[in-house]
N, C-alpha and C positions, 0 to 999 in steps of 0.2 A: 504494500500500500504506500501511497505517497504521503509526504508531510501534510499536504493540504487535506487529504482524507482524514488523517489523524486529528488535525486541528478542528475539522468539522465535527468529528465524533465527540471530542472534548466539549465543544460548544453545545451540542445536543444534550449531553449528560448534565452540564451545568445549567442549561436553560430549563430542563425538566426539573432539576432540583429547585431552581428559582420559582417555578410554578407552585411548588409545594411549600416553600418557606422564603418569602421575599427578604432579601438581605442587601444592604447598601453596597458592600464590597462586591458581592456577586453581581449586582446590577451594573456597577461600573465596569467590571471586567467584561461582562456580556456586551455592553454597549460598545466598548473598544474592540472586542474580538469579533463582532458580527461578521461572518464570512459571506453573508448573502446581501449585503447592502449595495455592493457594486457588482458589475458583471465579471470583472477580472478575478483572478485568484489572489486572495489576500484578506485583509480585515478592514473594518471601518476606520480604525487607526492603524496605518501601515506599519508603525513601529511594533505593534503587538504581534503581528504575524512575523515580522523580521526577527524579533527576539525569540519567538517560538522556533523558527527555522534554525537559528543559531544554537538552539538548545537540544535539538533532537537529530537523530541520524537522517540522512537523505532518503534511505530506503528502510521501511519498517515491515517486519513480518507480522502477520495477524497474531501469531502466538506471543510476540513480544509487545504488542501494541498497548495492552493494558498497563504493563509495568512501566513502559516509556511514558505513557500519558500521566500516570500517577507521579513518577519522578519529576516530570515537568511541573505539575501542579504544586508539588511540595517545594520545588525550587522558587516558586513565586512568593513563598512565605506569607500567605494570606490564609489564616486558619479557617475562615468560613468557606473558602474554595476547596481546601483539603477535605473538610467535613462533607461538603456537597458532593464532591467527586467520589469520596469513599462510601457514599450511600448506595453506590452501584457495585454489585459483586462482579468478579471477573467473569462468571458465567453469564450474567445479564449483559455485560459489556460484549462478550463474544457473540451472543445471540443478536444484539443490536447491530454490531459491526457486520456480521454476515448479511443481515437484512439490508443494511445501508449499501454495502459493496455490491450486492446483487441487484440493486435498483439503479435506475438512471440517476446520476448525481453530478453536480458541478465539480469540475476538476478531473 
């Protein structure tokens, strides 16, 4: 999978968590990270996606994707983001990832 696909998956997980429990830090991150605001590959705030790409490998296997995503989230050092992401198990992540990758998607 690509960096952008991983970025989108992280966005989906955090967005779903925000729907369950609104949090200002989470809202700010989602606003900056939104990968669907523009037609190109990136985020609403280009620096957010650039920082993400600098923090993760160029190519990611599906098997490693959850641990790479969690490592990235922890690197941000925002406890509410770690809590939100951790609310999804690796099994749930894998099921969502397979569905996402099997469907038409941006990137």
